[in-house]
MARMI-93264 format. One record per residue: x, y, z of N, C-alpha, C, O in turn; residue number from 0. Coordinates in Angstrom, 1 decimal, always signed. Layout:
N
n.u, n.v, n.w, ca.u, ca.v, ca.w, c.u, c.v, c.w, o.u, o.v, o.w, kolkol
X, Y, Z, X, Y, Z, X, Y, Z, X, Y, Z, NUM
...
This chain:
81
n.u, n.v, n.w, ca.u, ca.v, ca.w, c.u, c.v, c.w, o.u, o.v, o.w, kolkol
+7.3, -2.4, +27.3, +7.5, -3.8, +27.1, +6.6, -4.2, +25.9, +5.4, -4.1, +26.0, 0
+7.2, -4.6, +24.8, +6.4, -5.1, +23.7, +5.6, -6.3, +24.0, +6.0, -7.1, +24.8, 1
+4.4, -6.4, +23.4, +3.6, -7.6, +23.6, +3.1, -8.1, +22.2, +3.1, -7.3, +21.3, 2
+2.9, -9.4, +22.2, +2.5, -10.0, +20.9, +1.1, -9.5, +20.5, +0.3, -9.2, +21.3, 3
+0.9, -9.4, +19.2, -0.4, -9.0, +18.6, -1.5, -9.9, +19.2, -2.6, -9.3, +19.4, 4
-1.3, -11.1, +19.4, -2.3, -12.0, +19.9, -2.8, -11.5, +21.3, -3.9, -11.6, +21.6, 5
-1.8, -11.1, +22.1, -2.1, -10.6, +23.4, -2.9, -9.3, +23.4, -3.9, -9.2, +24.1, 6
-2.5, -8.4, +22.5, -3.2, -7.1, +22.5, -4.5, -7.2, +21.8, -5.5, -6.6, +22.3, 7
-4.6, -7.8, +20.6, -5.8, -7.8, +19.8, -6.6, -9.1, +19.9, -7.7, -9.1, +19.4, 8
-6.1, -10.1, +20.5, -6.8, -11.4, +20.7, -6.8, -12.2, +19.5, -7.5, -13.2, +19.4, 9
-5.9, -11.9, +18.5, -5.7, -12.7, +17.3, -4.4, -12.4, +16.6, -3.9, -11.3, +16.8, 10
-4.0, -13.3, +15.8, -2.7, -13.0, +15.0, -3.1, -12.0, +13.9, -4.2, -12.0, +13.4, 11
-2.2, -11.2, +13.5, -2.4, -10.2, +12.4, -1.5, -10.6, +11.2, -0.4, -11.1, +11.4, 12
-2.0, -10.4, +10.0, -1.2, -10.5, +8.8, -0.3, -9.3, +8.7, -0.7, -8.2, +8.7, 13
+1.0, -9.6, +8.7, +1.9, -8.5, +8.7, +2.9, -8.4, +7.5, +3.7, -7.5, +7.4, 14
+2.7, -9.3, +6.6, +3.6, -9.3, +5.4, +2.7, -9.6, +4.1, +1.6, -10.2, +4.3, 15
+3.1, -9.1, +3.0, +2.4, -9.4, +1.8, +2.4, -10.9, +1.5, +1.4, -11.4, +1.0, 16
+3.4, -11.6, +1.8, +3.5, -13.1, +1.6, +2.4, -13.7, +2.5, +1.7, -14.7, +2.0, 17
+2.2, -13.3, +3.7, +1.2, -13.9, +4.6, -0.2, -13.5, +4.0, -1.1, -14.4, +4.1, 18
-0.4, -12.3, +3.5, -1.7, -12.0, +2.9, -2.0, -12.9, +1.7, -3.1, -13.4, +1.6, 19
-1.0, -13.0, +0.9, -1.2, -13.9, -0.3, -1.5, -15.4, +0.1, -2.4, -16.0, -0.4, 20
-0.8, -15.9, +1.1, -1.0, -17.2, +1.6, -2.5, -17.4, +2.1, -3.2, -18.3, +1.9, 21
-2.9, -16.4, +2.9, -4.2, -16.4, +3.5, -5.3, -16.4, +2.4, -6.3, -17.2, +2.5, 22
-5.1, -15.5, +1.4, -6.1, -15.4, +0.3, -6.2, -16.7, -0.5, -7.2, -17.2, -0.8, 23
-5.0, -17.3, -0.7, -5.0, -18.6, -1.4, -5.6, -19.7, -0.6, -6.3, -20.6, -1.1, 24
-5.4, -19.7, +0.7, -5.9, -20.8, +1.6, -7.4, -20.6, +1.8, -8.1, -21.6, +1.7, 25
-7.8, -19.4, +2.1, -9.2, -19.2, +2.4, -10.1, -18.9, +1.3, -11.4, -19.1, +1.3, 26
-9.5, -18.4, +0.2, -10.3, -18.1, -1.1, -11.5, -17.3, -0.8, -12.6, -17.8, -1.1, 27
-11.4, -16.1, -0.1, -12.6, -15.4, +0.2, -13.3, -14.8, -1.1, -12.6, -14.7, -2.1, 28
-14.6, -14.6, -1.0, -15.3, -14.0, -2.1, -15.0, -12.5, -2.1, -15.5, -11.7, -1.3, 29
-14.2, -12.1, -3.1, -13.9, -10.7, -3.3, -14.7, -10.0, -4.3, -14.4, -8.9, -4.7, 30
-15.7, -10.7, -4.9, -16.4, -10.2, -6.0, -17.0, -8.8, -5.8, -17.1, -8.0, -6.7, 31
-17.4, -8.5, -4.6, -17.9, -7.2, -4.3, -16.9, -6.1, -4.3, -17.2, -4.9, -4.3, 32
-15.6, -6.5, -4.3, -14.5, -5.5, -4.2, -13.8, -5.3, -5.6, -13.0, -4.5, -5.7, 33
-14.2, -6.1, -6.6, -13.5, -6.0, -7.9, -13.9, -4.7, -8.6, -15.0, -4.3, -8.5, 34
-12.9, -4.1, -9.2, -13.2, -3.0, -10.1, -13.7, -3.6, -11.4, -13.7, -4.8, -11.6, 35
-14.2, -2.7, -12.3, -14.7, -3.2, -13.6, -13.7, -4.1, -14.4, -14.2, -5.0, -15.1, 36
-12.4, -3.8, -14.3, -11.4, -4.6, -15.0, -11.0, -5.8, -14.2, -10.1, -6.5, -14.6, 37
-11.6, -6.1, -13.0, -11.2, -7.3, -12.2, -10.2, -7.1, -11.2, -9.8, -8.0, -10.5, 38
-9.6, -5.9, -11.1, -8.6, -5.7, -10.1, -9.2, -5.4, -8.7, -10.3, -4.9, -8.6, 39
-8.4, -5.7, -7.7, -8.8, -5.4, -6.3, -7.7, -4.5, -5.7, -6.5, -4.8, -5.8, 40
-8.1, -3.5, -5.0, -7.2, -2.5, -4.4, -7.0, -2.9, -2.9, -8.0, -3.1, -2.2, 41
-5.7, -3.0, -2.5, -5.4, -3.3, -1.1, -4.7, -2.1, -0.5, -3.7, -1.6, -1.1, 42
-5.2, -1.6, +0.6, -4.7, -0.4, +1.2, -4.0, -0.8, +2.5, -4.6, -1.6, +3.3, 43
-2.8, -0.2, +2.7, -2.1, -0.4, +3.9, -2.0, +1.0, +4.6, -1.8, +2.0, +4.0, 44
-2.2, +1.0, +5.9, -2.1, +2.2, +6.6, -1.0, +2.1, +7.7, -0.6, +1.0, +8.1, 45
-0.6, +3.2, +8.2, +0.5, +3.3, +9.2, +0.2, +4.4, +10.1, -0.2, +5.5, +9.7, 46
+0.4, +4.2, +11.4, +0.3, +5.2, +12.4, +1.7, +5.7, +12.6, +2.5, +5.0, +13.3, 47
+2.0, +6.9, +12.1, +3.4, +7.4, +12.2, +3.8, +7.4, +13.7, +3.1, +7.9, +14.5, 48
+5.0, +6.9, +13.9, +5.7, +6.9, +15.2, +4.8, +6.2, +16.3, +4.8, +6.6, +17.5, 49
+4.1, +5.1, +15.9, +3.3, +4.4, +16.8, +4.1, +3.8, +18.0, +3.6, +3.8, +19.1, 50
+5.3, +3.4, +17.7, +6.1, +2.8, +18.8, +6.4, +3.9, +19.8, +6.4, +3.7, +21.0, 51
+6.8, +5.1, +19.3, +7.0, +6.2, +20.2, +5.8, +6.6, +21.0, +5.9, +6.9, +22.2, 52
+4.6, +6.7, +20.3, +3.4, +7.0, +21.0, +3.1, +6.0, +22.1, +2.7, +6.4, +23.2, 53
+3.2, +4.7, +21.8, +3.0, +3.7, +22.8, +3.9, +3.9, +24.0, +3.4, +3.7, +25.2, 54
+5.1, +4.2, +23.7, +6.1, +4.3, +24.9, +5.7, +5.5, +25.7, +6.0, +5.5, +27.0, 55
+5.2, +6.6, +25.1, +4.8, +7.8, +25.9, +3.5, +7.7, +26.6, +3.4, +8.1, +27.8, 56
+2.5, +7.1, +26.0, +1.1, +7.1, +26.5, +0.7, +5.7, +27.1, -0.3, +5.7, +27.8, 57
+1.4, +4.7, +26.9, +1.1, +3.3, +27.4, +0.2, +2.5, +26.5, -0.4, +3.0, +25.5, 58
+0.1, +1.3, +26.8, -0.6, +0.3, +26.0, -2.1, +0.6, +25.9, -2.6, +0.6, +24.8, 59
-2.7, +1.0, +27.0, -4.2, +1.2, +26.9, -4.5, +2.4, +25.9, -5.4, +2.4, +25.1, 60
-3.8, +3.5, +26.1, -4.0, +4.6, +25.2, -3.6, +4.3, +23.8, -4.2, +4.7, +22.8, 61
-2.5, +3.5, +23.6, -2.1, +3.0, +22.3, -3.2, +2.2, +21.6, -3.4, +2.3, +20.4, 62
-3.8, +1.3, +22.3, -4.9, +0.5, +21.8, -6.0, +1.3, +21.4, -6.7, +1.1, +20.4, 63
-6.3, +2.4, +22.2, -7.4, +3.3, +21.8, -7.1, +4.0, +20.5, -8.0, +4.2, +19.7, 64
-5.8, +4.4, +20.3, -5.5, +5.1, +19.1, -5.7, +4.1, +17.9, -6.2, +4.5, +16.9, 65
-5.3, +2.9, +18.1, -5.5, +1.9, +17.0, -6.9, +1.7, +16.7, -7.3, +1.6, +15.6, 66
-7.8, +1.6, +17.8, -9.2, +1.4, +17.6, -9.8, +2.6, +16.8, -10.6, +2.4, +15.8, 67
-9.4, +3.8, +17.2, -9.9, +5.0, +16.4, -9.4, +5.0, +15.0, -10.2, +5.4, +14.1, 68
-8.2, +4.6, +14.8, -7.6, +4.5, +13.4, -8.5, +3.5, +12.6, -8.9, +3.8, +11.5, 69
-8.7, +2.3, +13.2, -9.5, +1.4, +12.5, -10.9, +1.9, +12.2, -11.4, +1.6, +11.1, 70
-11.5, +2.6, +13.1, -12.9, +3.1, +12.9, -12.9, +4.1, +11.7, -13.8, +4.1, +10.9, 71
-11.8, +4.9, +11.6, -11.8, +5.9, +10.5, -11.6, +5.2, +9.2, -12.3, +5.5, +8.2, 72
-10.8, +4.1, +9.2, -10.6, +3.4, +7.9, -11.9, +2.7, +7.5, -12.3, +2.7, +6.4, 73
-12.6, +2.1, +8.5, -13.9, +1.5, +8.2, -14.9, +2.5, +7.7, -15.6, +2.2, +6.7, 74
-15.0, +3.7, +8.2, -15.9, +4.7, +7.8, -15.6, +5.2, +6.4, -16.5, +5.3, +5.6, 75
-14.3, +5.4, +6.1, -13.9, +5.9, +4.8, -14.2, +4.8, +3.7, -14.7, +5.1, +2.7, 76
-13.9, +3.5, +4.0, -14.1, +2.5, +3.0, -15.6, +2.2, +2.8, -16.1, +1.9, +1.7, 77
-16.4, +2.4, +3.9, -17.9, +2.2, +3.7, -18.5, +3.3, +2.9, -19.5, +3.1, +2.3, 78
-17.9, +4.4, +2.9, -18.4, +5.5, +2.1, -18.1, +5.5, +0.6, -18.5, +6.4, -0.1, 79
-17.3, +4.5, +0.2, -16.8, +4.5, -1.1, -18.0, +4.3, -2.0, -17.8, +4.3, -3.3, 80
């Protein structure tokens, strides 16, 4: 049974480029630490292949654990840049 992101993660998630653009325009976060020398900012999207299938096989709790581990790997890799 699918559940809303708010239920699973406790908050709404940005799921489209348009939503990301609107959020950045609305909140105007300080991205200066993320700028490249030429002023560009790189945005990375990740995907857990077959996440829907994994969730159906292992259940929500295991699925949330996979997502948490995925997030930890992304945070570790980006911190090491």
